N, C-alpha and C positions, 0 to 999 in steps of 0.2 A: 947498626944504628936503622937499616934500614926493619928486621924484623921487631926490635924495640917500637918504630912506629906504627909500624902495622899491628902487634898488640894494642896498642892504645886504641885505634881505630875500631877495631873489634871489640872492646872495652866501652868506646862510645856507643857503640850499636843495640848493647847489651840498655835493654828498661830497666832500668828501678822503678819497684812497686812501690817498695816500703822501708824502713832502716829505722827502725826503734830497739829502747832497750829493757828489758826483762823484769831487770833488778836485778842486784848481785852482779854488776857488773859485765852481765851476758845481755851481747847486741844479736840484732836477727834482722838478715835482707830477706825480703821476694822479687823476683826479677824473673824475666822471659827474654829465652836466646830464641834469638832470631837468625837463623844462620843465612844471613844473604851474604852472598860473599865476594859480592862487589868492591867491598877493603883493599882487595888486590890491588884492584883495579883502579883506585881513587886518583893514581899522579902516572906521568908516563912514566916516571923511577920503576914504581913498583910493576910495569907491566914488564918495562924491558927486563927487574931483575927475575922476573917469580916468573913467564911465560918464552915459550922458545914456541914459533908458528901458531899461537895462541891456544897452546895448552901447557899445563904447569905440574910435572910429577912430583913429591913428596913424599916419606913415610908417615907425616905427621899432615894435618891440614886444620889449620887452628877456625873452630864455627864460633869461639869467642873463646876467653880466658881461662874456662874451666875444660873445654869441649873440643875433643876434637875428630874428624873424621884418617882412617885409615889405611894403608897400599901395602901391600908387598914389593915396594922399589928399593932395588939392589943403590944405595945410593954412591956406591965407590966404581961400579961397570956402567951407570945410569940403564939399568934394564928394569921395568914394568913388567910384573907378574900378576897385577891384580887388583883389586881393588877402587879405590878412588882415587881419581886425579880433576884436575880443574880444568876447565876449557871456555872460551872465546867467541867459540864458531858459532858462526849464521850459513843456517843450510843454502837461503838463499843467495849467500856471496860465494858460494864453495865453488872456483875456479879449477879443481885438480883435477888433469888430466884422466887419473885412475881411477875418479871415481867421488864418492861421498864420502866424506871424511868420520874415518873410526868415532871422531868426537864430536860429532854434531849431533844437536837435539831434534827432533823433530818439527817442521814448522817452520814461518818465513822468519822466527827471532831466534835470539839465542837462550837467558834464562827466564824466569818466570815476572810476571811484571814487568817486561822488557828491563830488565837486568841483566847488566853487561856480565858474567862471570857465573858459572853454574857447575856441580860437581854431575862426574862420569862413572858409573861405575862398570866396571869388569869384573865376571864368575868365571874359579871360581878364584878367592883368593888365600893368604895363604895366613895372613892374621886372624888372630881370635876373634876378635872382633872389629866392626867396619866402623862404630861411631861410638866413642867411649865421653862419658865424662866425669872429672877427678875431683872430689868433693871429700876426701879422706883427712884434710888437714884442715877441718871443723868439727866442732862436737858432734852437732847436729848436719846433716847433706844431706838432701832429698832433691831427688828430679824427676817432676811428673809428665810423658811425654803431652803434646798436644797434636801434631802433624805435620805434614810436609806436603810438599807439591814433586807431582815426577811426570815423567816422559818419554815414548820410546826414544833411542839415537835413530838417526835417518834411513840406517842401514838397514833397518826392522822393514820400514816404510817399502825401499825401494825393493826387499824382499818379497814382499806381498804383491807387487807390480809386476814384480816380474814372472811370481807362478804364482796367480792369487790361492787364497784360501780354500781349502778342503774339510769337510765336515771334521770336527776334531780335532784340527789347529790349535794351539794357542802358545802364549807367552804369559809367566806368571811370576810376579814378585812376592817372596814372603818375608815379610818384614819379623823378625823374633827380638825382646826386649830380652833382657839379663838383670837380675839382679845377685850382688854378690856372687860373680858365679853358675846361679844357677839360672836356666832357662826358665820364662815366665810364659806369658798369654804370646800371640801371632795375630798379626794381620795380614791379609792376600791380596793383592794386585793382579786381577785381567790387564794386561797390556796390548795383550789378542786373545780375542778368542774367538769358537767359532763352530757352534754346534745349534741342536735344535731350538734351544731355547734361547741366547740370543748370541748377536755377533758383536765384537767391540777391536776396536782396534784405537787405540789413543794417539792422536796426530799432533794433540797441544797440553802445556802444560795442564793437570790436574792435580785437584785435591785430596788429600790420603787423610783420614780421623785415624791417628794413636791412640787416642783417649786411653782405649780402653787396655795398652799396653800398663796404664797402672806406672806407680813407680820403677825407674831403670836407673841403672847406672853402665849399660852398653846397649846395643843395637847387634842384631848380623841379619845381613842381609844375601839370600839365596835364589836363585832365579832356574826356574824349570821351562820346557819346552819339548816337542813332540818334533822339530823343522831343524836339523841340520845346519840350513840355511839362516836360521836367526841366530844374531848374534844375541850373547848370554849378556848384554847391557840393556839398562838404563841411565838417564838422568833424572837427578833429585837438586832441589833448591827449598829458600827458606822452610830450611829445617826448624820446630819450633816449641820449644818444653817450659815447663815452669819449674823454677826452683827455689828452694828455700832452705837457707845457712844460720846456723847457731856458731855465735863462737864468742 
């Protein structure tokens, strides 16, 4: 029942822009996925069901009725091997004696625009794709990427505090679009970059334009860095895409 209620909540978060008949009984719908993950924490019951110590692990995490984030989570043995998980952690409220949590976004808040829940990615993941949309049941189904918000994890900022940046240091996320299992365009984001041209250290939620990826049915995230003390992790929120379906 909780999963059913959650699915209804996720559906309610999708804005339907148009539904119309095309003739001969064919209908179409256009709407926007807005992957705000606060639906998972919209009640105390859901928090108790989905989170333990403000973190949620699952093989698939709905971003709306048709799409999900993936992870390499072994549900039988409760082992997380990479990919996405959910977090409600606020670094400013962290009291763990062992140091900053692996699951905290950088900055004083939690998610983008003061949201309660966001996703944390750990590389590498054994899943083929890290985000997927399933539209195969429709006569026509297309998904065009718009963007997302990204942030460092707190441990990356702590690593820089412990060991100041040197020339050439970087932490880069590359987002590649896939359609029908074929890789398409990619977008790269520097979470950390220190060289003669620029110095970048992301410490707040930052918008990433993914419109150049075009139509996709999956995304793959990869992380590269030259520093072994940098966690190969990052946070995302508000993944957005335009969907067109005909049936």
